[in-house]
N, C-alpha and C positions, 0 to 999 in steps of 0.2 A: 177681598176673597177671590181666588184664582178661578177664572172661567174654565169650563171643560174645553179641551182642545179638539179641533177637527183636523185630522191628519190624512195626508195623501202622499204616496211615493210616485215619482215620475222617473221613467227610464231615459237616460241621456248619456251616450258614450262619446259624443263629439266634443271638441274643445268648448269651454264656456268660461267667460271672464266676468264674474259677478261685479267686480269693482268698475270696470270700464263700461259695462252694459248699463248699470244703474247710476253711474255718476251724474248723468244729466238730470236726475230727479233730486239731487242734493243741492239745496239753496244755501250755500255757505257753510262754514265749519260749525256754526251754532244751530243748524237745522235739526230740530228734535222730532221731526216726523219720520226720520229714516236713520238707520244705523247700518253701516256697510263694512265688510271685510272681504278678504279673498275667499273665505269659506262659508260666510253667513250673511244673510240679509234680514233685517227687521224693517218692516214698512207698515205705516198706519194709513187708513183711509176711511171714508164713509161710503157705504153701499146703500142700495134701495132698502135693504133689510136692517140697516143700522151700522154703527161703528164696527171696525174690525182691525185687528193686527195680524200680520202674517210673518212667520219666520221661515226662511228658506235656507236649508243647510245642504252643502255638498256631501254626498255619501257615495260609496262605491256603486258605480253603475248609474248614477243620476242624482236626484234631489229628494230630500225629505221636506215636505211642506206642511206646516202646522199653522192653524188659525185660531184666534180667540175673538169673542164678542158676537153680537147678534148677526153681523154680516159675514161671519167666518165661513159658513158653508158656501155662500156665493163666491167669496174671494178665493178660497182654496180650490173650488171647482173650476175656476178659470186661471189657475196658476200657470198652466202651460202658455196661455196667451200673455200673461204678465211677464213671463220669462222670455217670450219671443221664440218658443220652441214648438208651437203648434204647427199644423200643416201650412198655415199662412204666415208663419214666422219668418222674419227677415234678418239674416245674418250677413256678415261681411263676405261669406262664401258666395253670395250672389254676384259679387264682383269677379270678373274673369281673371283667375289667378294664372292663366297661361300666357297672358300678355306681359310684355316686359316693361310697361310704363310704371310711373310712380304709384298710381292707384293700385295696380296689381301687386307691387312689392309691399305696399302697406297692408293690403288684404292678407298677404301671407304672414306678415308680422303680427297681426291682430286677429287670428282666426276665430277666437272665442267671443267676439263682440257681436251682440244682437241689438235689435231695437225693441224697447219695451212696448207693451200695449196695456197700459194701466186701466183703461176704460173709466178713468176718474178725471172728467173734463175740468171741473172746477179746481181740482188740485193742481192742474197744469195752467189753467187760465189765470187765476188770481196772481200767482207769482210772475207770470208773463206780463200782466198789466203793471205790476210793481216795477218791472225792469224796463218799461218804456222810457227811452230817452234819458236814462240815468246810468251811473256806474253800477257795476255789480255790488260794490260795497254798500251803496245806498239801498239798493233793492233787497239785498240779503238782510240788512238791518231792519227794514220795514217788515219783511216776511217773518223773521224771527220774533219781532215785537208782537205781531198779530198772533202767532202761535203761542207765545208765552202768556199773553194777556187773555186771549179768548179760547184757546184750544184746551180741552180737558184731557186728563191722563188717559192714555190709550189702554184698552183692555189687554189682559194677558198675564203671564207669570212674572216672577221677580226678575227674570232675565231681560225683560224689556223696560226695566225701571228707568224713568226719566223720559220715555217716549210720550209724545202728545199727539193728539189728533189736530188736524188743521181746523180752523174755526168753522163752525156750522154756518150754513148760508143765512139762517135767520139772524144770527149774531152779527154777521157782517152787514146785513141789510139795514139794521137799525143803529149801526155805529155812527155817531155824529162826527162832524168835521174836526172838532177839537181833539177827539180821541185819535183820529188818523194823524193829525198834526203831531201829536206826542211821539209817534213812531217814525216821523220824518216824511209823511205823505201829504202832498198838497191837494187842493180841492178837486182838480180835474181827475186825477187818478182815483181819489177817494170816491168821487161820484160814480165813476165807472165800476169800481169794485162793488159798490152798493147795488148798481143796476144789474150786473150779472148775477149777484147773489139773489136778488128778487126773482130772477128768471132761471133759477138753478134747475128746476125740473126740466124746462125746455132745453137748457144747455146740456145737461147730462144725457138727455134723450138723443142727442146727435150721435152718440156712440153706435146706435143701432143703424145708422145710415152709412153709406159709403163715404169715404173721406171727402170727395168733392161736394156732396150734398151737405155734409156736416160743416165743412168749411164755409159754405155759402150762408148757413144759419148764423155762424159767429161773425162773418164779415159784414152782415147786415146790421149789426149792433154799432151805433155811432161810437167812435173811439177805438174800435178794434179793426186793425188793418191786416195786410198780408203777413207782416212779421209776426204779430201775435198769433194769428191763426196757424202759421207754420210751426211755431214753438209748441202749440198744443197738439198739432197733428202728429209730430214725431213722438211725443211722449205718451199721449192718451190713446191715439189710434194706431200707432206703429206704422205710419205712412212712410214707405221707403223712398218716396219721391219729393217730400216736402222740403222746400228751401226757404230760409228766412230772409226774404227780400227786404231790404231796408236796414239790415244789420250794419252797425258802424264798422266792424272789423272784417266780417266774413268775406265781402267782395274782394278785399285786398289779399286775404289769405288764399282764396281760390285762384285768383289771377297770378299770384306769385308762384304758387305750387305747380300750376298747370301750364303757365306760359312765361314764367320769369318776369312778370310785370309787377312792379312794386305797388302800383295804385291802379284802381279800376272803378267802374260804376256797376250798378246792378245789371244793366243790359249786357255788359261784357262778361260778368260772372255767369249769367244764364247761357250766354253763347258758348263759353268754355265747358259748361256742364251738360250742354245739349246731347253730346254723344252718349251720356249715361242716363238718358230719359228712362224713368221708371225706377231708377236706383240712385237718384241724386242725393237723397238724405244719407245714404250709406257712404257715398263718396265724400260728402262733407264731413261725416264722422271720422273717417280714417285720416283725412287731411287735418282735422282738429287734433287728432291723437299723435300723428307723427310727421305731418308735412312741414316743410321749411317755413319759417316765419318771415314775413316781409320786413324790410328795414323800417325803423321808426323815424319820423321826421317831426321835430318840434316836441313840446312838452305833452305829457299824457293828460287826459282830462282828470281833474281833481274831483273827488267826491264832495258833495255838499251836505250840509246838515241844517235843515230848516227848523229843527225843533226849538232852537233858541230865538227864532224870529217872532 
């Protein structure tokens, strides 16, 4: 039976790119927690009040936001933060478009890109753990396996048919190793997923803190380092300065785009990003969207599949 919808209209007359703004929330083509097009977003999450689905549609003069489920009032109420259009919202326009460098040119090319602020920490943290030190193919397979087996159908009308909620923390916390193994996850990451699921209330409460304080809480959990924290900070807290130190590809992308250097380490990446302090996540985002790709040397890392082991 269809739940009653909570609806809100948001005024927005500046450029806005739904696909490029929310693409970082999509974990592979099979991700059933989100559905995205140039004019509409469907997204599912769990709030303190319960599960919720939200639909965001582009309309003349802004957005029509509708929500379903026990958490819909909360989710729709903070839709401006989700979209990154509140007073603290961070868009590519923060980058100085009067400069003539590559970053400014890319900022003019992608004026409608914003940083999301989902305020759903576990939704960002669990996929980030799955992505630690593996290929995207392996991580997406594991995430989609968790959603398929543990996530229940999302609330809402027929239009969101097929969407599912991410697994509830209690379900993740009690999942045994052999069940994680069936979706391609080894013991170390499985144990870390269970740990953060058991601490879900404390993890979610970090949203009320500033990004630095929130990051310190996550960084204190063994197995979570700067890369994982930054991946959460950009998506859940909308931190415009978070940089994923330790990423296999990012340091080379930044160095090649900003200095023409095909290979670099994290220290060199941070040195090149230093002039953009406070906006480094935005710089990284435009470089990911349109910056030149460094040359490849040697074979690419092949995905593994431990399920048959």
